N, CA, C and O atoms as a GROMACS GRO file, in nm:
protein
  556
    1MET      N    1   0.927  -2.954  11.437
    1MET     CA    2   0.924  -2.823  11.506
    1MET      C    3   0.785  -2.802  11.555
    1MET      O    4   0.689  -2.828  11.482
    2SER      N    5   0.771  -2.755  11.675
    2SER     CA    6   0.641  -2.721  11.734
    2SER      C    7   0.641  -2.575  11.773
    2SER      O    8   0.744  -2.508  11.769
    3LYS      N    9   0.525  -2.528  11.809
    3LYS     CA   10   0.513  -2.384  11.854
    3LYS      C   11   0.608  -2.360  11.972
    3LYS      O   12   0.669  -2.254  11.983
    4GLU      N   13   0.620  -2.457  12.056
    4GLU     CA   14   0.707  -2.446  12.176
    4GLU      C   15   0.854  -2.432  12.138
    4GLU      O   16   0.932  -2.378  12.216
    5ASP      N   17   0.894  -2.477  12.019
    5ASP     CA   18   1.034  -2.469  11.977
    5ASP      C   19   1.066  -2.335  11.913
    5ASP      O   20   1.184  -2.300  11.903
    6VAL      N   21   0.967  -2.259  11.870
    6VAL     CA   22   0.991  -2.140  11.786
    6VAL      C   23   1.078  -2.034  11.852
    6VAL      O   24   1.162  -1.974  11.784
    7ASP      N   25   1.063  -2.009  11.980
    7ASP     CA   26   1.149  -1.909  12.045
    7ASP      C   27   1.294  -1.953  12.039
    7ASP      O   28   1.379  -1.869  12.012
    8GLN      N   29   1.326  -2.078  12.062
    8GLN     CA   30   1.462  -2.126  12.055
    8GLN      C   31   1.512  -2.120  11.910
    8GLN      O   32   1.625  -2.078  11.883
    9VAL      N   33   1.427  -2.163  11.818
    9VAL     CA   34   1.467  -2.160  11.674
    9VAL      C   35   1.495  -2.018  11.630
    9VAL      O   36   1.596  -1.993  11.564
   10ALA      N   37   1.409  -1.924  11.663
   10ALA     CA   38   1.429  -1.784  11.625
   10ALA      C   39   1.555  -1.728  11.689
   10ALA      O   40   1.628  -1.651  11.625
   11GLY      N   41   1.581  -1.765  11.811
   11GLY     CA   42   1.706  -1.719  11.878
   11GLY      C   43   1.828  -1.775  11.810
   11GLY      O   44   1.926  -1.702  11.791
   12LEU      N   45   1.826  -1.899  11.772
   12LEU     CA   46   1.936  -1.960  11.701
   12LEU      C   47   1.958  -1.899  11.564
   12LEU      O   48   2.071  -1.880  11.519
   13GLU      N   49   1.843  -1.868  11.498
   13GLU     CA   50   1.844  -1.802  11.365
   13GLU      C   51   1.922  -1.671  11.374
   13GLU      O   52   2.001  -1.640  11.285
   14LYS      N   53   1.901  -1.593  11.480
   14LYS     CA   54   1.968  -1.463  11.496
   14LYS      C   55   2.116  -1.482  11.515
   14LYS      O   56   2.194  -1.398  11.471
   15ILE      N   57   2.157  -1.590  11.580
   15ILE     CA   58   2.300  -1.620  11.599
   15ILE      C   59   2.366  -1.662  11.469
   15ILE      O   60   2.480  -1.625  11.440
   16CYS      N   61   2.292  -1.743  11.388
   16CYS     CA   62   2.352  -1.802  11.271
   16CYS      C   63   2.352  -1.715  11.145
   16CYS      O   64   2.436  -1.733  11.058
   17PHE      N   65   2.255  -1.621  11.136
   17PHE     CA   66   2.241  -1.549  11.011
   17PHE      C   67   2.239  -1.396  11.032
   17PHE      O   68   2.186  -1.344  11.129
   18SER      N   69   2.301  -1.329  10.935
   18SER     CA   70   2.304  -1.180  10.944
   18SER      C   71   2.171  -1.118  10.898
   18SER      O   72   2.145  -1.002  10.928
   19ASP      N   73   2.089  -1.191  10.829
   19ASP     CA   74   1.957  -1.144  10.785
   19ASP      C   75   1.854  -1.252  10.824
   19ASP      O   76   1.801  -1.321  10.737
   20PRO      N   77   1.825  -1.267  10.953
   20PRO     CA   78   1.746  -1.377  11.002
   20PRO      C   79   1.598  -1.372  10.970
   20PRO      O   80   1.538  -1.266  10.955
   21TRP      N   81   1.539  -1.493  10.960
   21TRP     CA   82   1.393  -1.504  10.957
   21TRP      C   83   1.340  -1.458  11.089
   21TRP      O   84   1.409  -1.473  11.190
   22SER      N   85   1.218  -1.402  11.094
   22SER     CA   86   1.158  -1.359  11.218
   22SER      C   87   1.088  -1.478  11.288
   22SER      O   88   1.066  -1.584  11.229
   23LYS      N   89   1.055  -1.456  11.412
   23LYS     CA   90   0.979  -1.558  11.488
   23LYS      C   91   0.845  -1.579  11.417
   23LYS      O   92   0.796  -1.692  11.415
   24GLU      N   93   0.786  -1.476  11.360
   24GLU     CA   94   0.658  -1.484  11.294
   24GLU      C   95   0.668  -1.570  11.170
   24GLU      O   96   0.575  -1.645  11.138
   25THR      N   97   0.782  -1.559  11.100
   25THR     CA   98   0.803  -1.641  10.983
   25THR      C   99   0.806  -1.788  11.016
   25THR      O  100   0.750  -1.870  10.943
   26PHE      N  101   0.871  -1.823  11.130
   26PHE     CA  102   0.874  -1.964  11.172
   26PHE      C  103   0.735  -2.010  11.215
   26PHE      O  104   0.698  -2.124  11.192
   27MET      N  105   0.660  -1.920  11.277
   27MET     CA  106   0.520  -1.960  11.313
   27MET      C  107   0.438  -1.984  11.188
   27MET      O  108   0.357  -2.076  11.184
   28GLU      N  109   0.458  -1.902  11.084
   28GLU     CA  110   0.390  -1.928  10.954
   28GLU      C  111   0.428  -2.057  10.894
   28GLU      O  112   0.343  -2.126  10.836
   29GLU      N  113   0.557  -2.094  10.904
   29GLU     CA  114   0.602  -2.223  10.853
   29GLU      C  115   0.521  -2.339  10.911
   29GLU      O  116   0.491  -2.435  10.841
   30LEU      N  117   0.488  -2.330  11.035
   30LEU     CA  118   0.413  -2.431  11.107
   30LEU      C  119   0.271  -2.452  11.046
   30LEU      O  120   0.210  -2.557  11.062
   31GLN      N  121   0.221  -2.346  10.978
   31GLN     CA  122   0.085  -2.349  10.929
   31GLN      C  123   0.078  -2.386  10.777
   31GLN      O  124  -0.027  -2.425  10.728
   32LEU      N  125   0.193  -2.373  10.706
   32LEU     CA  126   0.193  -2.399  10.563
   32LEU      C  127   0.179  -2.548  10.531
   32LEU      O  128   0.247  -2.631  10.590
   33LYS      N  129   0.091  -2.582  10.437
   33LYS     CA  130   0.076  -2.723  10.403
   33LYS      C  131   0.200  -2.778  10.333
   33LYS      O  132   0.232  -2.896  10.348
   34LEU      N  133   0.269  -2.696  10.258
   34LEU     CA  134   0.389  -2.746  10.185
   34LEU      C  135   0.515  -2.750  10.270
   34LEU      O  136   0.618  -2.804  10.229
   35ALA      N  137   0.507  -2.690  10.390
   35ALA     CA  138   0.625  -2.679  10.476
   35ALA      C  139   0.649  -2.803  10.566
   35ALA      O  140   0.554  -2.865  10.615
   36ILE      N  141   0.772  -2.835  10.585
   36ILE     CA  142   0.814  -2.945  10.675
   36ILE      C  143   0.923  -2.885  10.765
   36ILE      O  144   1.041  -2.892  10.732
   37PRO      N  145   0.883  -2.824  10.878
   37PRO     CA  146   0.983  -2.770  10.969
   37PRO      C  147   1.030  -2.874  11.073
   37PRO      O  148   0.947  -2.934  11.141
   38LEU      N  149   1.159  -2.893  11.085
   38LEU     CA  150   1.217  -2.997  11.170
   38LEU      C  151   1.324  -2.937  11.261
   38LEU      O  152   1.389  -2.839  11.226
   39VAL      N  153   1.340  -2.999  11.378
   39VAL     CA  154   1.443  -2.956  11.473
   39VAL      C  155   1.523  -3.075  11.520
   39VAL      O  156   1.475  -3.189  11.515
   40VAL      N  157   1.644  -3.049  11.566
   40VAL     CA  158   1.727  -3.147  11.636
   40VAL      C  159   1.745  -3.091  11.776
   40VAL      O  160   1.787  -2.976  11.793
   41LYS      N  161   1.713  -3.172  11.878
   41LYS     CA  162   1.726  -3.128  12.016
   41LYS      C  163   1.825  -3.216  12.092
   41LYS      O  164   1.833  -3.336  12.069
   42LEU      N  165   1.898  -3.154  12.182
   42LEU     CA  166   1.979  -3.224  12.279
   42LEU      C  167   1.940  -3.177  12.413
   42LEU      O  168   1.954  -3.060  12.446
   43GLU      N  169   1.889  -3.270  12.495
   43GLU     CA  170   1.843  -3.233  12.632
   43GLU      C  171   1.743  -3.117  12.627
   43GLU      O  172   1.755  -3.022  12.703
   44GLU      N  173   1.644  -3.125  12.539
   44GLU     CA  174   1.541  -3.027  12.522
   44GLU      C  175   1.585  -2.892  12.464
   44GLU      O  176   1.504  -2.800  12.454
   45LYS      N  177   1.710  -2.880  12.425
   45LYS     CA  178   1.760  -2.757  12.365
   45LYS      C  179   1.774  -2.776  12.214
   45LYS      O  180   1.837  -2.871  12.168
   46VAL      N  181   1.714  -2.682  12.138
   46VAL     CA  182   1.724  -2.689  11.991
   46VAL      C  183   1.868  -2.654  11.952
   46VAL      O  184   1.918  -2.547  11.986
   47VAL      N  185   1.935  -2.749  11.879
   47VAL     CA  186   2.072  -2.730  11.838
   47VAL      C  187   2.084  -2.726  11.686
   47VAL      O  188   2.192  -2.702  11.633
   48GLY      N  189   1.975  -2.749  11.619
   48GLY     CA  190   1.973  -2.743  11.472
   48GLY      C  191   1.830  -2.746  11.424
   48GLY      O  192   1.741  -2.791  11.496
   49TYR      N  193   1.807  -2.698  11.304
   49TYR     CA  194   1.672  -2.698  11.245
   49TYR      C  195   1.682  -2.683  11.094
   49TYR      O  196   1.783  -2.638  11.039
   50THR      N  197   1.574  -2.722  11.030
   50THR     CA  198   1.561  -2.698  10.888
   50THR      C  199   1.416  -2.674  10.855
   50THR      O  200   1.328  -2.727  10.922
   51CYS      N  201   1.390  -2.596  10.753
   51CYS     CA  202   1.254  -2.577  10.702
   51CYS      C  203   1.261  -2.620  10.556
   51CYS      O  204   1.338  -2.568  10.476
   52LEU      N  205   1.176  -2.718  10.524
   52LEU     CA  206   1.170  -2.776  10.393
   52LEU      C  207   1.037  -2.738  10.329
   52LEU      O  208   0.937  -2.718  10.398
   53TRP      N  209   1.036  -2.728  10.196
   53TRP     CA  210   0.914  -2.706  10.122
   53TRP      C  211   0.897  -2.819  10.019
   53TRP      O  212   0.985  -2.841   9.936
   54HIS      N  213   0.785  -2.889  10.027
   54HIS     CA  214   0.756  -3.000   9.933
   54HIS      C  215   0.674  -2.942   9.819
   54HIS      O  216   0.557  -2.908   9.837
   55LEU      N  217   0.736  -2.932   9.701
   55LEU     CA  218   0.672  -2.875   9.584
   55LEU      C  219   0.669  -2.984   9.475
   55LEU      O  220   0.772  -3.013   9.414
   56ASP      N  221   0.553  -3.044   9.451
   56ASP     CA  222   0.538  -3.151   9.351
   56ASP      C  223   0.638  -3.262   9.381
   56ASP      O  224   0.630  -3.327   9.486
   57ASP      N  225   0.730  -3.284   9.289
   57ASP     CA  226   0.828  -3.394   9.307
   57ASP      C  227   0.964  -3.343   9.352
   57ASP      O  228   1.066  -3.410   9.332
   58GLN      N  229   0.966  -3.224   9.412
   58GLN     CA  230   1.092  -3.164   9.456
   58GLN      C  231   1.082  -3.118   9.603
   58GLN      O  232   0.978  -3.069   9.647
   59LEU      N  233   1.189  -3.135   9.675
   59LEU     CA  234   1.196  -3.084   9.813
   59LEU      C  235   1.300  -2.969   9.809
   59LEU      O  236   1.411  -2.983   9.758
   60GLU      N  237   1.258  -2.856   9.865
   60GLU     CA  238   1.347  -2.741   9.869
   60GLU      C  239   1.387  -2.714  10.014
   60GLU      O  240   1.301  -2.706  10.102
   61VAL      N  241   1.516  -2.701  10.040
   61VAL     CA  242   1.565  -2.666  10.172
   61VAL      C  243   1.564  -2.513  10.178
   61VAL      O  244   1.650  -2.445  10.122
   62ALA      N  245   1.461  -2.460  10.250
   62ALA     CA  246   1.442  -2.316  10.255
   62ALA      C  247   1.528  -2.254  10.364
   62ALA      O  248   1.564  -2.137  10.356
   63ASN      N  249   1.561  -2.334  10.468
   63ASN     CA  250   1.640  -2.281  10.579
   63ASN      C  251   1.707  -2.403  10.645
   63ASN      O  252   1.650  -2.511  10.654
   64PHE      N  253   1.829  -2.380  10.690
   64PHE     CA  254   1.907  -2.488  10.754
   64PHE      C  255   2.010  -2.424  10.844
   64PHE      O  256   2.087  -2.338  10.800
   65ALA      N  257   2.012  -2.465  10.971
   65ALA     CA  258   2.111  -2.405  11.060
   65ALA      C  259   2.145  -2.504  11.172
   65ALA      O  260   2.063  -2.586  11.213
   66VAL      N  261   2.270  -2.491  11.220
   66VAL     CA  262   2.318  -2.569  11.330
   66VAL      C  263   2.386  -2.470  11.427
   66VAL      O  264   2.462  -2.382  11.384
   67SER      N  265   2.359  -2.485  11.555
   67SER     CA  266   2.422  -2.398  11.654
   67SER      C  267   2.575  -2.400  11.640
   67SER      O  268   2.634  -2.506  11.623
   68PRO      N  269   2.637  -2.287  11.646
   68PRO     CA  270   2.782  -2.281  11.641
   68PRO      C  271   2.852  -2.370  11.743
   68PRO      O  272   2.963  -2.418  11.718
   69ASP      N  273   2.789  -2.392  11.856
   69ASP     CA  274   2.847  -2.478  11.959
   69ASP      C  275   2.838  -2.628  11.925
   69ASP      O  276   2.904  -2.711  11.987
   70HIS      N  277   2.757  -2.660  11.827
   70HIS     CA  278   2.733  -2.800  11.793
   70HIS      C  279   2.774  -2.836  11.648
   70HIS      O  280   2.740  -2.942  11.598
   71ARG      N  281   2.846  -2.746  11.585
   71ARG     CA  282   2.892  -2.776  11.449
   71ARG      C  283   3.007  -2.875  11.457
   71ARG      O  284   3.081  -2.881  11.555
   72LYS      N  285   3.020  -2.953  11.349
   72LYS     CA  286   3.124  -3.058  11.342
   72LYS      C  287   3.108  -3.166  11.445
   72LYS      O  288   3.205  -3.232  11.484
   73LYS      N  289   2.983  -3.184  11.491
   73LYS     CA  290   2.954  -3.287  11.591
   73LYS      C  291   2.840  -3.380  11.542
   73LYS      O  292   2.783  -3.455  11.620
   74GLY      N  293   2.809  -3.372  11.411
   74GLY     CA  294   2.710  -3.466  11.354
   74GLY      C  295   2.570  -3.417  11.345
   74GLY      O  296   2.484  -3.487  11.292
   75VAL      N  297   2.542  -3.295  11.397
   75VAL     CA  298   2.407  -3.243  11.397
   75VAL      C  299   2.362  -3.215  11.251
   75VAL      O  300   2.251  -3.251  11.211
   76GLY      N  301   2.448  -3.150  11.175
   76GLY     CA  302   2.415  -3.121  11.035
   76GLY      C  303   2.399  -3.247  10.952
   76GLY      O  304   2.312  -3.253  10.865
   77GLU      N  305   2.480  -3.348  10.978
   77GLU     CA  306   2.464  -3.476  10.911
   77GLU      C  307   2.332  -3.541  10.949
   77GLU      O  308   2.263  -3.598  10.864
   78LYS      N  309   2.297  -3.534  11.072
   78LYS     CA  310   2.165  -3.590  11.115
   78LYS      C  311   2.050  -3.523  11.042
   78LYS      O  312   1.958  -3.589  10.993
   79LEU      N  313   2.056  -3.387  11.037
   79LEU     CA  314   1.955  -3.311  10.965
   79LEU      C  315   1.951  -3.354  10.815
   79LEU      O  316   1.843  -3.373  10.760
   80MET      N  317   2.068  -3.370  10.750
   80MET     CA  318   2.075  -3.402  10.611
   80MET      C  319   2.015  -3.542  10.589
   80MET      O  320   1.944  -3.563  10.490
   81LYS      N  321   2.042  -3.637  10.677
   81LYS     CA  322   1.987  -3.772  10.662
   81LYS      C  323   1.834  -3.768  10.675
   81LYS      O  324   1.764  -3.842  10.606
   82ARG      N  325   1.783  -3.684  10.763
   82ARG     CA  326   1.639  -3.668  10.776
   82ARG      C  327   1.578  -3.606  10.655
   82ARG      O  328   1.468  -3.645  10.613
   83ILE      N  329   1.648  -3.510  10.596
   83ILE     CA  330   1.599  -3.445  10.473
   83ILE      C  331   1.588  -3.547  10.360
   83ILE      O  332   1.489  -3.550  10.287
   84LEU      N  333   1.692  -3.632  10.347
   84LEU     CA  334   1.688  -3.737  10.245
   84LEU      C  335   1.575  -3.834  10.270
   84LEU      O  336   1.508  -3.876  10.175
   85MET      N  337   1.550  -3.870  10.394
   85MET     CA  338   1.439  -3.958  10.426
   85MET      C  339   1.304  -3.898  10.390
   85MET      O  340   1.218  -3.964  10.333
   86GLU      N  341   1.288  -3.769  10.424
   86GLU     CA  342   1.164  -3.699  10.392
   86GLU      C  343   1.141  -3.696  10.242
   86GLU      O  344   1.029  -3.720  10.196
   87ALA      N  345   1.245  -3.667  10.168
   87ALA     CA  346   1.232  -3.662  10.021
   87ALA      C  347   1.192  -3.796   9.961
   87ALA      O  348   1.106  -3.804   9.873
   88LYS      N  349   1.258  -3.901  10.010
   88LYS     CA  350   1.226  -4.034   9.955
   88LYS      C  351   1.085  -4.079   9.996
   88LYS      O  352   1.013  -4.135   9.913
   89GLU      N  353   1.045  -4.055  10.118
   89GLU     CA  354   0.910  -4.087  10.164
   89GLU      C  355   0.802  -4.017  10.085
   89GLU      O  356   0.692  -4.070  10.067
   90ARG      N  357   0.834  -3.897  10.037
   90ARG     CA  358   0.736  -3.816   9.964
   90ARG      C  359   0.745  -3.835   9.815
   90ARG      O  360   0.670  -3.772   9.740
   91GLY      N  361   0.835  -3.923   9.768
   91GLY     CA  362   0.846  -3.952   9.628
   91GLY      C  363   0.913  -3.843   9.545
   91GLY      O  364   0.887  -3.828   9.426
   92CYS      N  365   0.997  -3.769   9.611
   92CYS     CA  366   1.065  -3.654   9.540
   92CYS      C  367   1.176  -3.707   9.448
   92CYS      O  368   1.240  -3.808   9.476
   93LYS      N  369   1.197  -3.637   9.339
   93LYS     CA  370   1.302  -3.677   9.244
   93LYS      C  371   1.428  -3.595   9.268
   93LYS      O  372   1.536  -3.631   9.222
   94SER      N  373   1.414  -3.484   9.339
   94SER     CA  374   1.534  -3.403   9.365
   94SER      C  375   1.514  -3.317   9.490
   94SER      O  376   1.402  -3.297   9.538
   95ILE      N  377   1.626  -3.266   9.541
   95ILE     CA  378   1.628  -3.173   9.650
   95ILE      C  379   1.711  -3.054   9.605
   95ILE      O  380   1.820  -3.073   9.549
   96VAL      N  381   1.665  -2.933   9.626
   96VAL     CA  382   1.735  -2.811   9.583
   96VAL      C  383   1.754  -2.724   9.704
   96VAL      O  384   1.675  -2.727   9.798
   97LEU      N  385   1.861  -2.645   9.701
   97LEU     CA  386   1.887  -2.552   9.811
   97LEU      C  387   1.977  -2.437   9.758
   97LEU      O  388   2.042  -2.451   9.654
   98SER      N  389   1.979  -2.329   9.828
   98SER     CA  390   2.069  -2.219   9.807
   98SER      C  391   2.159  -2.197   9.923
   98SER      O  392   2.116  -2.215  10.037
   99VAL      N  393   2.284  -2.158   9.901
   99VAL     CA  394   2.375  -2.141  10.009
   99VAL      C  395   2.469  -2.022   9.975
   99VAL      O  396   2.508  -2.004   9.859
  100ARG      N  397   2.504  -1.945  10.075
  100ARG     CA  398   2.605  -1.839  10.055
  100ARG      C  399   2.730  -1.896   9.999
  100ARG      O  400   2.780  -1.997  10.050
  101GLU      N  401   2.787  -1.835   9.892
  101GLU     CA  402   2.908  -1.891   9.833
  101GLU      C  403   3.025  -1.895   9.932
  101GLU      O  404   3.116  -1.975   9.915
  102SER      N  405   3.023  -1.810  10.034
  102SER     CA  406   3.134  -1.807  10.129
  102SER      C  407   3.119  -1.906  10.244
  102SER      O  408   3.210  -1.922  10.325
  103ASN      N  409   3.001  -1.973  10.253
  103ASN     CA  410   2.975  -2.066  10.363
  103ASN      C  411   3.031  -2.202  10.328
  103ASN      O  412   2.956  -2.294  10.295
  104GLN      N  413   3.163  -2.214  10.336
  104GLN     CA  414   3.231  -2.337  10.292
  104GLN      C  415   3.196  -2.456  10.377
  104GLN      O  416   3.192  -2.568  10.326
  105GLY      N  417   3.170  -2.437  10.504
  105GLY     CA  418   3.126  -2.550  10.589
  105GLY      C  419   2.997  -2.612  10.539
  105GLY      O  420   2.987  -2.734  10.533
  106ALA      N  421   2.900  -2.532  10.505
  106ALA     CA  422   2.773  -2.577  10.451
  106ALA      C  423   2.792  -2.644  10.315
  106ALA      O  424   2.740  -2.752  10.288
  107VAL      N  425   2.868  -2.574  10.229
  107VAL     CA  426   2.895  -2.630  10.096
  107VAL      C  427   2.957  -2.764  10.106
  107VAL      O  428   2.918  -2.855  10.032
  108ASN      N  429   3.056  -2.784  10.196
  108ASN     CA  430   3.120  -2.912  10.215
  108ASN      C  431   3.018  -3.018  10.261
  108ASN      O  432   3.019  -3.131  10.211
  109LEU      N  433   2.930  -2.982  10.356
  109LEU     CA  434   2.831  -3.078  10.406
  109LEU      C  435   2.739  -3.122  10.289
  109LEU      O  436   2.714  -3.241  10.270
  110TYR      N  437   2.689  -3.023  10.213
  110TYR     CA  438   2.598  -3.059  10.105
  110TYR      C  439   2.666  -3.142   9.998
  110TYR      O  440   2.606  -3.234   9.942
  111THR      N  441   2.793  -3.109   9.970
  111THR     CA  442   2.867  -3.189   9.871
  111THR      C  443   2.886  -3.332   9.918
  111THR      O  444   2.876  -3.427   9.840
  112LYS      N  445   2.914  -3.346  10.048
  112LYS     CA  446   2.932  -3.478  10.107
  112LYS      C  447   2.808  -3.564  10.086
  112LYS      O  448   2.818  -3.686  10.071
  113PHE      N  449   2.688  -3.499  10.085
  113PHE     CA  450   2.564  -3.573  10.069
  113PHE      C  451   2.520  -3.581   9.924
  113PHE      O  452   2.405  -3.618   9.898
  114GLY      N  453   2.606  -3.548   9.828
  114GLY     CA  454   2.578  -3.566   9.687
  114GLY      C  455   2.516  -3.447   9.613
  114GLY      O  456   2.474  -3.461   9.498
  115PHE      N  457   2.509  -3.328   9.680
  115PHE     CA  458   2.461  -3.213   9.609
  115PHE      C  459   2.569  -3.159   9.514
  115PHE      O  460   2.688  -3.163   9.545
  116VAL      N  461   2.525  -3.108   9.400
  116VAL     CA  462   2.616  -3.048   9.304
  116VAL      C  463   2.569  -2.904   9.271
  116VAL      O  464   2.450  -2.874   9.269
  117GLU      N  465   2.664  -2.821   9.247
  117GLU     CA  466   2.634  -2.684   9.210
  117GLU      C  467   2.579  -2.682   9.070
  117GLU      O  468   2.640  -2.737   8.978
  118VAL      N  469   2.461  -2.619   9.052
  118VAL     CA  470   2.399  -2.609   8.917
  118VAL      C  471   2.380  -2.468   8.872
  118VAL      O  472   2.344  -2.446   8.756
  119GLY      N  473   2.403  -2.371   8.960
  119GLY     CA  474   2.383  -2.234   8.924
  119GLY      C  475   2.424  -2.137   9.032
  119GLY      O  476   2.471  -2.176   9.140
  120ARG      N  477   2.405  -2.010   9.002
  120ARG     CA  478   2.444  -1.902   9.095
  120ARG      C  479   2.338  -1.794   9.084
  120ARG      O  480   2.299  -1.755   8.974
  121ARG      N  481   2.293  -1.747   9.197
  121ARG     CA  482   2.199  -1.635   9.203
  121ARG      C  483   2.278  -1.512   9.248
  121ARG      O  484   2.323  -1.505   9.362
  122LYS      N  485   2.295  -1.417   9.158
  122LYS     CA  486   2.376  -1.297   9.182
  122LYS      C  487   2.308  -1.210   9.286
  122LYS      O  488   2.189  -1.182   9.278
  123LYS      N  489   2.387  -1.170   9.382
  123LYS     CA  490   2.344  -1.078   9.490
  123LYS      C  491   2.215  -1.125   9.562
  123LYS      O  492   2.132  -1.044   9.603
  124TYR      N  493   2.202  -1.253   9.577
  124TYR     CA  494   2.082  -1.313   9.638
  124TYR      C  495   2.068  -1.278   9.783
  124TYR      O  496   1.958  -1.249   9.831
  125TYR      N  497   2.186  -1.280   9.855
  125TYR     CA  498   2.182  -1.254   9.998
  125TYR      C  499   2.218  -1.108  10.024
  125TYR      O  500   2.284  -1.043   9.943
  126ARG      N  501   2.173  -1.057  10.136
  126ARG     CA  502   2.206  -0.924  10.178
  126ARG      C  503   2.267  -0.929  10.321
  126ARG      O  504   2.259  -1.030  10.391
  127LEU      N  505   2.325  -0.821  10.358
  127LEU     CA  506   2.388  -0.808  10.495
  127LEU      C  507   2.488  -0.913  10.522
  127LEU      O  508   2.467  -0.986  10.619
  128PRO      N  509   2.593  -0.932  10.450
  128PRO     CA  510   2.636  -0.851  10.336
  128PRO      C  511   2.579  -0.912  10.204
  128PRO      O  512   2.537  -1.028  10.198
  129THR      N  513   2.580  -0.832  10.104
  129THR     CA  514   2.537  -0.876   9.967
  129THR      C  515   2.635  -0.984   9.921
  129THR      O  516   2.757  -0.968   9.928
  130GLU      N  517   2.576  -1.093   9.873
  130GLU     CA  518   2.661  -1.203   9.831
  130GLU      C  519   2.582  -1.293   9.739
  130GLU      O  520   2.459  -1.302   9.750
  131ASP      N  521   2.652  -1.359   9.647
  131ASP     CA  522   2.588  -1.458   9.559
  131ASP      C  523   2.545  -1.583   9.636
  131ASP      O  524   2.602  -1.618   9.739
  132ALA      N  525   2.445  -1.648   9.582
  132ALA     CA  526   2.407  -1.778   9.635
  132ALA      C  527   2.442  -1.884   9.536
  132ALA      O  528   2.427  -1.862   9.415
  133LEU      N  529   2.488  -1.997   9.581
  133LEU     CA  530   2.509  -2.110   9.493
  133LEU      C  531   2.383  -2.194   9.501
  133LEU      O  532   2.334  -2.222   9.610
  134THR      N  533   2.329  -2.234   9.386
  134THR     CA  534   2.218  -2.324   9.382
  134THR      C  535   2.272  -2.463   9.369
  134THR      O  536   2.352  -2.491   9.279
  135MET      N  537   2.231  -2.553   9.459
  135MET     CA  538   2.281  -2.689   9.458
  135MET      C  539   2.161  -2.787   9.452
  135MET      O  540   2.056  -2.763   9.512
  136VAL      N  541   2.180  -2.894   9.382
  136VAL     CA  542   2.076  -2.996   9.364
  136VAL      C  543   2.129  -3.135   9.390
  136VAL      O  544   2.244  -3.168   9.357
  137LYS      N  545   2.045  -3.216   9.449
  137LYS     CA  546   2.072  -3.357   9.460
  137LYS      C  547   1.959  -3.432   9.389
  137LYS      O  548   1.842  -3.418   9.425
  138THR      N  549   1.996  -3.513   9.289
  138THR     CA  550   1.895  -3.593   9.220
  138THR      C  551   1.882  -3.727   9.293
  138THR      O  552   1.982  -3.791   9.329
  139LEU      N  553   1.757  -3.767   9.314
  139LEU     CA  554   1.730  -3.891   9.385
  139LEU      C  555   1.700  -4.005   9.295
  139LEU      O  556   1.675  -4.116   9.343
   0.00000   0.00000   0.00000
């Protein structure tokens, strides 16, 4: 992800999430040493992105989204493969993420890549209020 991508990423974030990160938050991600912001583009258009945080021997998926127009077309799988590559290259032992319990499409994708549910964060999400499932993949 580059500064030039942030407008598209922030726009996609508003489409994908009821409580979106701001454009400023994405700009801050570009400056954080622990952050690994990535995008998937088709013909110069951002169709997916993820923001990862590398913390010691763990990679956290802080944000992950695919354009509704490009879901079930391999974009999410491409992002997941890149996340696994980043984790392995950085010597991580695990990858952790949180997901809305109702987001079955995302849960299915993460499960397909070997993530398992290890916990639940009560009322973690807002707009609407909902529990988050905590999922981990051990490498």
